[in-house]
N, C-alpha and C positions, 0 to 999 in steps of 0.2 A: 790285641784286645783295636785294637785302629781298623786295624782289614773286613773282622766281623762288623763289623757297623758298616763300613763300604757299603763290602755283600749282602748287608740290610739291606742299604738305602738301593742298590741296583734291583733286587725281586720287587722290592715293592714299588720301584716303578712300571718293569715289567708287565705287572701283574694286577695291579690299572692300567695299565697303558690300555688293554681294548679295551676298559669300561669309560676309557671319557666318550661320550656323546656330545657335547655343547660348549662353549668358551665359558661359558660358565664352570663347569666340573675342571674344567683346561687350565686355570684365572686360580682358581681352589687348591691345586696341587702343585702347579712354578710356588705358588707364595706359601706351601710344606714347606715344600724342600728348599729353596735361592732366596729367598724372605727378610728380613730383617727377627723372624722371630725360627726361617727354617731351620731344617736336618743340618743340608750342608757347610748354610749359618755359624751354626750351632758350635759346629762339629772347628771351625779356624775357630771360632770363642776358644772352647779346651785344651786350644796351641800351649800358653802359659801352663798347663798341667801340666806338661808333655819336656823331659827333656834338657836340654840347651841342646845333647849332643844328637838330639837327635831329631831335633825341631824343627832341620833343616828338610829330610828324607821325609816328615809324615806331613810337609806340608807338600810337595813334588802330590805324595798320593792326594793330599783333596784337592790340590788340584785340576789335579787329574780328572777323581770323581766331576768334579766342577764341568768342565772340563764338557767330560760325557754328560755331564744331567742332562746341562746347555743345546747337546746337539739329536735326546732324546726328545725333550722334550722341542725343539721346530719341528723335528718326526710329525708326533703327534700333536701339537697343534696346528702344521696340515695336513692332517688325512682326518685333521676334528674339523677348518675353517672347508673343504672338499666335500663331507657331508652334509657341511648346511648350507651350503651352494644348492646343491642336490636340494634336499627336500625344499627352499625356496624354487628352488629353476619354478619345481614339482608343486608347488601349492600356485606358485602367481600361471603360468601354464594356461594357455586361453589356447584355446578348439577356438581357430577361425572360419569353425566352416557351420555353427550354432546363429542363432539368425540374432543379429542386436538388437538390444533395448530399448526400446521407441520413450522416449520421455515427450513424456503433454506439454502444447509452447501454453502459457497462459495468456488470461484475457480481460478487457475491464469490465467492470462490470456494468450489464443494460446502463445505468439509469446514471454513470463515471463518462460513456463514454456522449452521452447525448448533451447529459453538462460541458464534454471540450469542448464536442461541433455549438454546441449557441454561443462557448465565450469566443473560439473560434469566430464568428463567424457576425458576434457586432462584439466583437475585439477591433476586424478590418474596416472598424462604421467608425471606429474610434469611442468607443463607448472603454471605462475606464470601469478600472475594478474593485465593488465596496465591501466587503463583509461581514456586518453587524452580530450585537448580539443573541445567540441567543436565549439572552431571560429579561430582558427589556420592562421596562414600566409601563403602567396602562397609560403615562399622555404618550410615546411614543406610539404608542403599536394602535393604540384607538383616537385619541385627544383631538391628538393635533397633526393626524386624520382625518377631520372633522365629524369624527363616534363624540360627540360627550357622550356621558357617564345612560341621561337616557334617552339619551338616543334606539331608534328602536334595529338599526346595521347592527351590532349589539347580537341582538340573538339570534343571526344569522352565523353566529361561528362561536363551534361550543368551548369556552376557550376553560384551559389545564387555568389557574393562580395555584401561587408559590403565597400570596397574601394578600394584603385589598388595594397597597400595589407592584406588583414586583407575581408578573407571569409568564406559560413559556413565549417567543409570538406565533399569531397567528398566522403569520403575514410578513414579509422580507421587507415593504413598502412602509416599516421602519429606518431601516435603514436611511431611504431618503429624503427624511424628512431629517437626521443629526447631519447629513448631509448637505443639504436646503442650507438649517444652523450655520457652517460650520467656513460654506465655502456659496458667494460670489455667484450667478454665470457668468457665461456661458457656460452648463451644467452638464455632464454628457457623462451616467455612473452604469452601469450595471450590479447586484445584488444579487449571488445563487445563497442559495441557504435551506438547510432545513427551520421545519415549521409545525409544528402542533394543531390541532384540534382534537378534539373526542369523537371521535368518526371512524367506523370501523364495519368497513364490509368492502364486497366481490374488485370494485370499481377509489374502495380511500381510506388508508389509515392514517390512525393516528402522530401520525408522525408521516413529513411526507418530505418533495423536495421545492421550492418552491426558483423562480428568475425573476426577482424585476428589475428591469429599468424605466429612467429616468432622463426626456431633456429637458432644457430649461434655456430658454434665449427669446429675443429678438426673433419678434412674426415668429412664433413657430404655431404651425396647426395642422386640425383635422389631416389635411394634406398627407404631410411629412410625415405623419405619421406609418396612414396607408400606401404608403409606399418604404416604409423601412419595415411591412412587414411584408407585401412583396419577395424585399431578397431575402424578407428572413426565411420562411414560411417556401419560395424556393430549390434555396442552398439542403434546408432539411426533406420536403416532401417532396420534389422534382421541381423540372425545370417546365412541365406545363401544370406545375400543380395554382389557382386562380385563391383573391384572399375574395371576402366581403366581411363586412359590415352593419352588424344588429342593433338599432338604442338596445339599449341594458343601465344597473345602476349600479354607482356606486358610487359611497358618500364622497371619495376623495379624491373625487377626478365629474366633470358637468360641463357637454356635454364624456357617457363613462355607452361604451359599445360594448358587444361579444363578439372576439373576430372568424369567421370561417375559415377555413380552408375545404375546396374543392375537393371530393374524394379523389385517393389520388389509387383507390385501388381499384373501381369503375372505372373510370374519368371522366366523373356527374353519370355517371347511369345511373344509377342510385341499386342498389347491393347492402348486401346483412352491415355491414362494415357502417355504412352510413347511414343505416334505414329508411331504406328508402328514400332520400334524400337528396344524395347529388354533394350533399357538404359536409361538411366535421367541427364543432368548436374545438378549436384550439386550446385560445386566451381569450382574456377580461383586456382590458381599456381605454382609454382619455383622456382626453384636454384636464388640467389639472388644476382640480376648485385653485378660483381664486380667493376662499380662506384658506385651503392649505400656505396658499404664498404667502402670505401677510400674517396665518402666522411665525415663518419663517425668513421678515420681516425682505419678502423682494416684494416689489412693485407690480404685483397685476396688471395698473394701467403699461408698463413697458413692459413684463415680462411672459411669454404664454409658456404652455412645456404640460407635454407629455410622457405616462407612463402606461409603463403597461406591467403584465402578470405572465404566466401561466405553472402552471404543473411538470417540473420535471419530466416524475413516475409517466405521464400525461401522453408526453410525448412518446417516448420506449416504449409505450405498449403501444398508440399508432401508429410508431415504422415495423416498429415491430412487430404488430400481431403478440402480440399477450390478451390475451383477455381478464385476465383475472391478477390483482394487484400485490398479493401476496405471493407473486413467486418473485417478487423481486428485492423478497424484502427472507427465504428462507435458508437460504446458501444453499437448493441445490443442487451440484456442480455438474450432473448431467443438464440440467439446464441452465444455465453460468454460460456452456464448454464450447453454445450452435453463441454465444456472441463474437463478434470480433470487430475489430476497428481500420 
C-alpha cells in the first residue's frame, strides 16, 4: 500500500514537471510535496500507523523517496531558472544600432535668468537682498513713500485693494521703508519681487516682477547713482552701452530721473527697437526724498541716498528681443526652450 502512494507521488511529479515554467509554480509544487503539510511529509507522519517491525523498512523507502524528490526538484528548478533568465535577457536585449534616446536639457525662465543676473551684478557691488511681503498695508505702499491718500500720484497706479488698508503691493519700494525703519545707515539693499497693478496689454501684466535698489549713506549724490547704473547697463546690455538721465517725477525721490540706455541693437543710430531715437528707457530712479528719510527716522541733513527700480520683464524683453509680455506667462515650452543661461 505504501508503495502505491510512492508510485503515485513519483508519477505526479513527472507529469507536472514539464508544466512548471516559473519560480512561483515551482515553489508551490515543492511545498505541496516537502512542505510541513506536503504529501511526502504526511507519509513520515503516518509512520505511527505502521507496525513496529515494518517501520525500519518503510522508513528507508520514504527517505529514498524524499532523496529522489529533492534531486528531481533540483533538476526542475534549474530548468525554470534557465528559462526565466533567457526570457529576461530577451526582454532586456538592447539593439546598439538603434539611435539613442535624446534627453532635452532644461533651462531657466527668462525672468529667472535676468533676476539672477541682476542679483549677481548688484551683489558684486555690495548690495544685500531684502524681500518684503506681497500683501502690504497702505502706509508702506503709499503714505510712507510720500504719497498720502489725497496725493494725485495714486492715480498713476491701479491698485488691487483687499481691505481699506491692505492691498497687493504695487511696487517693491515698500520694502525700502521697512529696511530704513529697522536699520540705520549705511544701507545698501536690493529688493526683488512680484508686484500687482490692474493693467493688461502687450507690454503690461496685472502681475509682474520688479527689482528695487536703495543706497543711503553720508555724501551720496546723483553721480554715484549714474556711475552704478553705468556698470549695470554694461553688464546687462554690453560694454559699449551708455546711459543718460532725463528729468522725471516720482513722489518718493527728488530729483527724479528716467534712465535710458543707448540702443544696443543699432548702436544709437536709430532703429525699430529704439523707435529711431537711439535710446531705450529702462528704469526710473532718483535721490530719496527728504520727507521719506525723515519719516523713517533718518536725518536728511546728515544722510542722503538714491533709489532705483526696474521691471524684470522689461529688461528680459529688451535683452532677448521679446515683443509681447504675455509670452513670459504662457508657459509655452517652444518659447521657453530658446533661453539658455
